[in-house]
Structure formats: C-alpha cells, structure tokens
N, CA and C atoms as an extended XYZ file, in Angstrom:
255
Properties=species:S:1:pos:R:3:atomname:S:1:resname:S:1:resid:I:1 pbc="F F F"
N       101.641      116.257       76.993 N   UNK     1
C       102.138      115.136       77.802 CA  UNK     1
C       103.275      115.581       78.723 C   UNK     1
N       104.141      116.453       78.190 N   UNK     2
C       105.261      116.921       79.011 CA  UNK     2
C       104.748      117.645       80.254 C   UNK     2
N       103.672      118.412       80.082 N   UNK     3
C       103.094      119.138       81.208 CA  UNK     3
C       102.568      118.161       82.260 C   UNK     3
N       101.925      117.091       81.820 N   UNK     4
C       101.404      116.084       82.742 CA  UNK     4
C       102.551      115.419       83.503 C   UNK     4
N       103.636      115.111       82.799 N   UNK     5
C       104.789      114.487       83.463 CA  UNK     5
C       105.378      115.420       84.524 C   UNK     5
N       105.417      116.710       84.207 N   UNK     6
C       105.919      117.683       85.181 CA  UNK     6
C       105.013      117.740       86.408 C   UNK     6
N       103.696      117.759       86.181 N   UNK     7
C       102.742      117.769       87.292 CA  UNK     7
C       102.880      116.501       88.127 C   UNK     7
N       103.083      115.381       87.445 N   UNK     8
C       103.238      114.083       88.104 CA  UNK     8
C       104.475      114.076       89.001 C   UNK     8
N       105.592      114.568       88.477 N   UNK     9
C       106.832      114.618       89.257 CA  UNK     9
C       106.696      115.572       90.447 C   UNK     9
N       106.025      116.710       90.217 N   UNK    10
C       105.814      117.664       91.315 CA  UNK    10
C       104.933      117.042       92.393 C   UNK    10
N       103.886      116.325       91.974 N   UNK    11
C       102.995      115.669       92.940 CA  UNK    11
C       103.760      114.624       93.745 C   UNK    11
N       104.676      113.910       93.100 N   UNK    12
C       105.485      112.907       93.794 CA  UNK    12
C       106.351      113.575       94.871 C   UNK    12
N       106.847      114.774       94.585 N   UNK    13
C       107.622      115.515       95.591 CA  UNK    13
C       106.704      116.045       96.691 C   UNK    13
N       105.538      116.554       96.285 N   UNK    14
C       104.587      117.120       97.246 CA  UNK    14
C       104.120      116.081       98.266 C   UNK    14
N       103.988      114.850       97.824 N   UNK    15
C       103.485      113.793       98.715 CA  UNK    15
C       104.443      113.578       99.888 C   UNK    15
N       105.710      113.847       99.677 N   UNK    16
C       106.702      113.685      100.741 CA  UNK    16
C       106.585      114.788      101.801 C   UNK    16
N       105.910      115.872      101.436 N   UNK    17
C       105.829      117.031      102.329 CA  UNK    17
C       104.416      117.298      102.842 C   UNK    17
N       103.563      116.286      102.816 N   UNK    18
C       102.201      116.472      103.330 CA  UNK    18
C       102.246      116.758      104.827 C   UNK    18
N       101.304      117.570      105.285 N   UNK    19
C       101.248      117.945      106.702 CA  UNK    19
C       101.079      116.715      107.589 C   UNK    19
N       100.252      115.775      107.156 N   UNK    20
C       100.100      114.537      107.917 CA  UNK    20
C       100.063      113.352      106.967 C   UNK    20
N       100.505      112.225      107.468 N   UNK    21
C       100.580      111.014      106.649 CA  UNK    21
C        99.168      110.488      106.403 C   UNK    21
N        98.848      110.209      105.126 N   UNK    22
C        97.526      109.632      104.828 CA  UNK    22
C        97.389      108.228      105.420 C   UNK    22
N        96.134      107.748      105.506 N   UNK    23
C        95.901      106.395      106.014 CA  UNK    23
C        96.498      105.363      105.048 C   UNK    23
N        96.617      104.134      105.522 N   UNK    24
C        97.274      103.082      104.735 CA  UNK    24
C        96.605      102.830      103.387 C   UNK    24
N        95.268      102.853      103.343 N   UNK    25
C        94.573      102.636      102.072 CA  UNK    25
C        94.938      103.711      101.051 C   UNK    25
N        94.997      104.949      101.512 N   UNK    26
C        95.359      106.054      100.622 CA  UNK    26
C        96.812      105.926      100.188 C   UNK    26
N        97.681      105.538      101.104 N   UNK    27
C        99.091      105.342      100.754 CA  UNK    27
C        99.237      104.262       99.682 C   UNK    27
N        98.483      103.175       99.822 N   UNK    28
C        98.541      102.103       98.821 CA  UNK    28
C        97.993      102.587       97.478 C   UNK    28
N        96.947      103.397       97.525 N   UNK    29
C        96.384      103.948       96.283 CA  UNK    29
C        97.421      104.846       95.605 C   UNK    29
N        98.086      105.687       96.385 N   UNK    30
C        99.140      106.545       95.841 CA  UNK    30
C       100.252      105.704       95.217 C   UNK    30
N       100.663      104.654       95.925 N   UNK    31
C       101.732      103.785       95.436 CA  UNK    31
C       101.335      103.146       94.104 C   UNK    31
N       100.131      102.569       94.064 N   UNK    32
C        99.678      101.902       92.844 CA  UNK    32
C        99.598      102.862       91.668 C   UNK    32
N        99.034      104.042       91.901 N   UNK    33
C        98.928      105.036       90.827 CA  UNK    33
C       100.300      105.502       90.372 C   UNK    33
N       101.217      105.696       91.323 N   UNK    34
C       102.563      106.139       90.958 CA  UNK    34
C       103.261      105.082       90.093 C   UNK    34
N       103.203      103.833       90.531 N   UNK    35
C       103.870      102.764       89.776 CA  UNK    35
C       103.229      102.588       88.396 C   UNK    35
N       101.905      102.637       88.328 N   UNK    36
C       101.216      102.487       87.046 CA  UNK    36
C       101.557      103.649       86.122 C   UNK    36
N       101.624      104.850       86.684 N   UNK    37
C       101.949      106.033       85.891 CA  UNK    37
C       103.385      106.070       85.422 C   UNK    37
N       104.283      105.541       86.225 N   UNK    38
C       105.703      105.613       85.866 CA  UNK    38
C       106.222      104.369       85.153 C   UNK    38
N       105.615      103.195       85.415 N   UNK    39
C       106.144      101.963       84.831 CA  UNK    39
C       105.139      101.157       84.020 C   UNK    39
N       103.852      101.499       84.090 N   UNK    40
C       102.838      100.719       83.379 CA  UNK    40
C       102.391       99.539       84.225 C   UNK    40
N       101.856       98.510       83.557 N   UNK    41
C       101.317       97.355       84.270 CA  UNK    41
C       102.346       96.670       85.157 C   UNK    41
N       101.849       96.066       86.226 N   UNK    42
C       102.692       95.390       87.208 CA  UNK    42
C       103.580       94.355       86.520 C   UNK    42
N       104.792       94.222       87.031 N   UNK    43
C       105.724       93.246       86.477 CA  UNK    43
C       106.507       92.612       87.620 C   UNK    43
N       107.114       91.502       87.322 N   UNK    44
C       107.920       90.814       88.330 CA  UNK    44
C       107.066       89.901       89.183 C   UNK    44
N       107.716       89.042       89.936 N   UNK    45
C       106.979       88.090       90.775 CA  UNK    45
C       106.350       88.782       91.986 C   UNK    45
N       105.228       88.226       92.424 N   UNK    46
C       104.556       88.736       93.618 CA  UNK    46
C       105.420       88.399       94.834 C   UNK    46
N       105.554       89.331       95.784 N   UNK    47
C       106.362       89.055       96.981 CA  UNK    47
C       105.836       87.843       97.751 C   UNK    47
N       106.693       87.280       98.563 N   UNK    48
C       106.344       86.101       99.347 CA  UNK    48
C       105.218       86.348      100.337 C   UNK    48
N       104.624       85.273      100.792 N   UNK    49
C       103.456       85.311      101.672 CA  UNK    49
C       103.698       86.132      102.934 C   UNK    49
N       104.878       86.058      103.502 N   UNK    50
C       105.153       86.748      104.764 CA  UNK    50
C       105.631       88.193      104.586 C   UNK    50
N       105.765       88.625      103.340 N   UNK    51
C       106.113       90.024      103.064 CA  UNK    51
C       104.803       90.792      102.895 C   UNK    51
N       104.164       91.108      104.032 N   UNK    52
C       102.835       91.710      104.009 CA  UNK    52
C       102.817       93.064      103.309 C   UNK    52
N       103.795       93.909      103.592 N   UNK    53
C       103.847       95.239      102.992 CA  UNK    53
C       104.087       95.118      101.488 C   UNK    53
N       105.062       94.310      101.113 N   UNK    54
C       105.370       94.110       99.697 CA  UNK    54
C       104.180       93.554       98.931 C   UNK    54
N       103.480       92.610       99.534 N   UNK    55
C       102.300       92.014       98.900 CA  UNK    55
C       101.196       93.057       98.740 C   UNK    55
N       100.967       93.860       99.761 N   UNK    56
C        99.932       94.898       99.696 CA  UNK    56
C       100.251       95.907       98.587 C   UNK    56
N       101.512       96.303       98.482 N   UNK    57
C       101.927       97.235       97.436 CA  UNK    57
C       101.740       96.614       96.054 C   UNK    57
N       102.168       95.374       95.915 N   UNK    58
C       102.053       94.669       94.638 CA  UNK    58
C       100.584       94.592       94.214 C   UNK    58
N        99.707       94.230       95.163 N   UNK    59
C        98.284       94.094       94.855 CA  UNK    59
C        97.637       95.442       94.523 C   UNK    59
N        98.079       96.513       95.190 N   UNK    60
C        97.555       97.848       94.890 CA  UNK    60
C        97.916       98.245       93.457 C   UNK    60
N        99.111       97.888       93.025 N   UNK    61
C        99.561       98.179       91.664 CA  UNK    61
C        98.849       97.252       90.679 C   UNK    61
N        98.724       95.999       91.042 N   UNK    62
C        98.106       94.991       90.178 CA  UNK    62
C        96.645       95.342       89.851 C   UNK    62
N        95.935       95.949       90.803 N   UNK    63
C        94.530       96.342       90.593 CA  UNK    63
C        94.382       97.332       89.444 C   UNK    63
N        95.443       98.049       89.139 N   UNK    64
C        95.393       99.086       88.107 CA  UNK    64
C        95.840       98.582       86.735 C   UNK    64
N        96.087       97.285       86.619 N   UNK    65
C        96.528       96.713       85.342 CA  UNK    65
C        95.542       97.099       84.244 C   UNK    65
N        96.075       97.527       83.116 N   UNK    66
C        95.246       97.937       81.991 CA  UNK    66
C        94.943       99.426       81.978 C   UNK    66
N        95.223      100.113       83.084 N   UNK    67
C        95.026      101.566       83.135 CA  UNK    67
C        96.157      102.230       82.350 C   UNK    67
N        95.800      103.166       81.498 N   UNK    68
C        96.831      103.876       80.730 CA  UNK    68
C        97.702      104.664       81.712 C   UNK    68
N        99.014      104.673       81.496 N   UNK    69
C        99.899      105.445       82.387 CA  UNK    69
C        99.473      106.911       82.517 C   UNK    69
N        99.004      107.517       81.413 N   UNK    70
C        98.576      108.918       81.470 CA  UNK    70
C        97.383      109.085       82.410 C   UNK    70
N        96.451      108.131       82.369 N   UNK    71
C        95.285      108.202       83.258 CA  UNK    71
C        95.710      108.041       84.719 C   UNK    71
N        96.646      107.137       84.964 N   UNK    72
C        97.151      106.930       86.323 CA  UNK    72
C        97.846      108.194       86.825 C   UNK    72
N        98.613      108.845       85.949 N   UNK    73
C        99.287      110.092       86.330 CA  UNK    73
C        98.269      111.150       86.732 C   UNK    73
N        97.209      111.306       85.919 N   UNK    74
C        96.175      112.302       86.205 CA  UNK    74
C        95.511      112.014       87.553 C   UNK    74
N        95.170      110.762       87.791 N   UNK    75
C        94.521      110.386       89.051 CA  UNK    75
C        95.456      110.625       90.233 C   UNK    75
N        96.739      110.341       90.048 N   UNK    76
C        97.737      110.556       91.098 CA  UNK    76
C        97.819      112.044       91.436 C   UNK    76
N        97.949      112.873       90.408 N   UNK    77
C        98.040      114.328       90.606 CA  UNK    77
C        96.791      114.842       91.316 C   UNK    77
N        95.616      114.385       90.879 N   UNK    78
C        94.362      114.819       91.501 CA  UNK    78
C        94.277      114.396       92.963 C   UNK    78
N        94.702      113.168       93.258 N   UNK    79
C        94.665      112.674       94.640 CA  UNK    79
C        95.612      113.470       95.529 C   UNK    79
N        96.801      113.771       95.045 N   UNK    80
C        97.753      114.549       95.845 CA  UNK    80
C        97.205      115.965       96.087 C   UNK    80
N        96.586      116.559       95.062 N   UNK    81
C        95.976      117.888       95.247 CA  UNK    81
C        94.908      117.840       96.327 C   UNK    81
N        94.101      116.795       96.302 N   UNK    82
C        93.035      116.633       97.291 CA  UNK    82
C        93.629      116.490       98.708 C   UNK    82
N        94.713      115.739       98.827 N   UNK    83
C        95.351      115.526      100.130 CA  UNK    83
C        96.001      116.801      100.664 C   UNK    83
N        96.476      117.622       99.752 N   UNK    84
C        97.117      118.874      100.166 CA  UNK    84
C        96.097      119.887      100.645 C   UNK    84
N        94.839      119.700      100.251 N   UNK    85
C        93.772      120.593      100.708 CA  UNK    85
C        93.594      121.743       99.854 C   UNK    85
C-alpha cells in the first residue's frame, strides 16, 4: 500500500508538469480519481447552480462513489502514465 501511495503522490506531481493540458473531460476524470483516492466518497454539499466548475468537479467525484480509494489511486496512476506517453 505504501508503494501505491508513493506512486499516487508522484503521479499528482507529474500531472502538473504534463507537456500539454488534457481536455476538460480528462481533467475532470483526474480530479474525481484524485479526490476518491485521497478522501474516499464525496462529502459536503453540492456547489450552487451557478458554480459550473465546482458542480462539474463535484459530479466527477460523485460518479466514483463506492470505488475503493486504492482502486481510484491505481486508475489515477495509470491515467497519468498514459497522458505522459
């Protein structure tokens, strides 16, 4: 598990240094996987109707409810590896 956490943290750093910014859908997928991997199921109130970005992020995380944090970490690491080429 410690190794997975290290890979997860490294992937989180790597995402900041990608050659080009991924499309919005991929960014939301990364966000949801990161939050699920680091905090578990979504918590807190959903952002207001006019907070489009906040709502999109919340919904991306909410879609992953029930996913084990370890599985989310693995998927996050794999996605970042794929984006890095």
